[in-house]
C-alpha positions as CSV (number, residue, x, y, z in Angstrom):
1,M,0.0,0.0,0.0
2,T,1.2,3.6,-0.4
3,K,2.1,5.8,2.5
4,Q,-1.0,7.8,2.2
5,E,-3.3,4.7,2.1
6,Y,-1.5,3.4,5.3
7,L,-2.0,6.7,7.1
8,D,-5.5,6.9,6.0
9,R,-6.4,3.4,7.2
10,V,-4.6,4.0,10.6
11,K,-6.4,7.2,11.3
12,Q,-9.9,5.7,10.5
13,Y,-9.2,2.5,12.6
14,P,-10.9,2.4,16.1
15,E,-8.6,2.3,19.0
16,N,-8.2,-1.1,20.8
17,A,-8.1,-0.1,24.5
18,E,-6.5,-3.4,25.6
19,R,-3.7,-3.1,23.1
20,V,-3.1,0.6,24.0
21,K,-3.0,-0.2,27.7
22,L,-0.5,-3.1,27.2
23,I,1.8,-0.9,25.2
24,S,1.4,2.0,27.7
25,D,2.3,-0.3,30.5
26,I,5.3,-1.8,28.7
27,Y,6.7,1.7,27.7
28,G,5.8,3.3,31.1
29,T,3.6,6.1,29.4
30,E,0.1,6.8,28.4
31,I,-0.1,6.7,24.6
32,N,-2.8,8.3,22.5
33,G,-3.3,9.9,19.1
34,I,-1.8,8.4,16.0
35,I,0.5,6.0,18.0
36,A,-2.5,4.5,19.8
37,K,-4.2,4.0,16.3
38,I,-1.1,2.4,15.0
39,V,-1.0,0.0,17.9
40,S,-4.6,-0.8,17.4
41,F,-4.4,-1.2,13.6
42,S,-1.3,-3.4,13.5
43,D,-2.7,-6.9,13.3
44,N,-0.2,-7.9,10.7
45,A,2.9,-6.3,9.2
46,D,2.1,-4.1,6.3
47,F,4.4,-3.1,3.6
48,I,4.3,0.7,2.8
49,D,5.4,1.3,-0.7
50,E,8.9,-0.6,-1.2
51,E,10.8,1.1,1.5
52,R,8.9,0.6,4.7
53,R,7.4,-2.2,6.7
54,A,4.9,-1.4,9.5
55,F,5.3,-3.7,12.5
56,S,2.6,-6.0,13.6
57,F,1.3,-5.5,17.2
58,K,3.4,-8.5,18.3
59,E,6.6,-7.0,16.9
60,I,5.8,-3.6,18.6
61,L,5.3,-5.5,21.8
62,N,8.4,-7.6,21.5
63,A,10.6,-5.0,19.9
64,S,13.2,-4.8,22.8
65,K,13.7,-8.5,22.8
66,E,13.9,-8.8,19.1
67,Y,16.5,-6.0,18.5
68,E,18.3,-6.5,21.9
69,K,17.7,-2.8,22.7
70,D,16.0,-1.3,25.8
71,F,13.6,0.9,23.9
72,K,11.8,1.9,27.1
73,A,15.1,3.2,28.6
74,L,15.7,5.0,25.2
75,G,12.2,6.6,25.5
76,I,11.1,5.4,22.0
77,I,8.5,3.1,20.6
78,P,9.6,1.5,17.3
79,V,6.6,1.0,14.8
80,I,8.1,0.8,11.3
81,D,11.2,-0.8,9.8
82,A,12.7,1.8,7.4
83,Y,15.4,-0.8,6.2
84,D,19.1,-0.2,6.3
85,N,19.1,-0.8,10.0
86,E,16.8,2.1,10.6
87,L,13.4,2.1,12.4
88,I,10.8,4.8,12.6
89,V,10.0,5.5,16.2
90,Y,7.9,7.6,18.4
91,I,9.7,9.6,20.9
92,I,7.7,9.4,24.1
93,A,8.9,12.5,26.0
94,E,8.8,14.8,23.0
95,K,5.7,13.3,21.4
96,T,7.5,13.5,18.0
97,W,8.6,11.0,15.4
98,A,12.1,10.2,14.3
99,K,14.4,7.5,12.8
100,Y,16.6,5.4,15.0
101,S,19.7,3.8,13.6
102,L,20.1,0.4,15.1
103,S,23.7,0.2,14.0
104,D,24.9,3.7,15.3
105,E,22.3,3.8,18.1
106,V,21.3,7.5,17.3
107,I,18.0,9.2,16.9
108,F,17.8,11.5,13.9
109,K,15.4,13.2,11.4
110,K,13.0,14.3,14.2
111,R,9.6,15.5,12.8
112,D,6.4,16.6,14.5
113,S,4.3,14.1,12.6
114,L,4.5,10.6,11.1
115,E,3.3,12.0,7.8
116,K,6.4,14.2,7.5
117,L,8.7,11.3,8.3
118,L,7.3,8.7,6.1
């Protein structure tokens, strides 16, 4: 699907309170808005154009174990694989979006919306 199709579907999807609470508990913060919609929508991994893959709910839930990174301590929630060892993440404290390099362990390309980052 295209980036715009993905965003449109996510925005229209109803929030799943159980999933939102589980992710909120794991990452130690209350989530809402588009990040809550992504968590609710992500039954399966979705390919976005040819350059992105949105995580499934289970991948978001188990990201720290899968990537051997303490995302809670980093204050980020990974939601999309941007390939080349980069993830698109939600920065909890800033309520912004960015890319995170798994190999360099740096956060970069901060944006105020997911649309601007995709």
